[in-house]
C-alpha positions as CSV (number, residue, x, y, z in Angstrom):
1,X,0.0,0.0,0.0
2,X,1.4,3.3,-0.9
3,X,0.9,6.4,1.4
4,X,2.3,9.9,1.2
5,X,3.1,11.5,4.6
6,X,4.7,14.8,5.4
7,X,8.0,14.4,7.3
8,X,9.9,17.3,8.9
9,X,13.1,18.2,7.0
10,X,15.3,17.6,10.0
11,X,13.8,14.1,10.5
12,X,14.1,13.3,6.9
13,X,17.8,14.3,7.0
14,X,18.4,11.9,10.0
15,X,16.5,9.1,8.1
16,X,18.8,9.6,5.1
17,X,21.9,9.4,7.4
18,X,20.7,6.3,9.0
19,X,19.9,4.7,5.6
20,X,23.6,5.3,4.5
21,X,24.9,3.8,7.7
22,X,22.6,0.8,7.5
23,X,23.1,0.5,3.8
24,X,19.4,0.3,3.1
25,X,16.8,2.6,1.7
26,X,14.9,5.4,3.6
27,X,11.8,3.5,3.0
28,X,13.3,0.3,4.7
29,X,14.5,2.4,7.7
30,X,11.0,4.0,8.2
31,X,9.4,0.5,7.9
32,X,11.7,-0.9,10.6
33,X,11.1,2.1,12.8
34,X,7.2,1.7,12.5
35,X,7.5,-2.0,13.1
36,X,9.6,-1.4,16.1
37,X,7.2,1.2,17.5
38,X,4.1,-1.0,16.9
39,X,5.8,-4.0,18.7
40,X,6.8,-1.8,21.5
41,X,3.2,-0.5,22.0
42,X,1.8,-4.1,21.8
43,X,4.2,-5.2,24.5
44,X,3.4,-2.2,26.6
45,X,-0.3,-2.8,26.3
46,X,0.2,-6.6,27.2
47,X,2.0,-5.4,30.4
48,X,-1.1,-3.5,31.5
49,X,-3.5,-6.4,31.1
50,X,-4.7,-8.3,34.2
51,X,-4.0,-12.0,34.5
52,X,-7.6,-12.8,33.5
53,X,-7.3,-10.5,30.4
54,X,-4.0,-12.3,29.4
55,X,-5.8,-15.7,29.8
56,X,-8.7,-14.5,27.6
57,X,-6.4,-13.2,24.9
58,X,-4.4,-16.5,25.0
59,X,-7.6,-18.5,24.7
60,X,-8.8,-16.3,21.8
61,X,-5.5,-16.8,19.9
62,X,-5.8,-20.6,20.5
63,X,-9.3,-20.5,19.2
64,X,-8.3,-18.8,16.1
65,X,-5.6,-21.5,15.4
66,X,-8.0,-24.3,15.9
67,X,-9.2,-26.4,12.9
68,X,-12.9,-25.8,12.6
69,X,-13.3,-28.9,10.5
70,X,-11.7,-31.3,13.1
71,X,-14.5,-33.0,14.9
72,X,-14.3,-35.0,18.2
73,X,-16.9,-37.5,19.2
74,X,-18.7,-37.2,22.5
75,X,-17.0,-40.4,23.8
76,X,-13.6,-39.1,23.0
77,X,-14.4,-35.8,24.8
78,X,-15.8,-37.5,27.9
79,X,-12.6,-39.8,28.1
80,X,-10.4,-36.8,27.8
81,X,-12.3,-35.1,30.7
82,X,-11.9,-38.1,33.0
């Protein structure tokens, strides 16, 4: 997806310098910076969750990974619960 954004000239200069040191494009430096920021914010948000919220989120992630076509018989379920 292509988006045009306005960047302050001093910040753009710093991005260009970083891109030279890293030997990558300015676009790549910006993508890495945005990815880093998003990951940081996600971790920050997870730290503020209660234990119950963390369990709920973990269950939600597991449910999303589950194969909805995989069927278990009632007998198998009852054996697993014993």
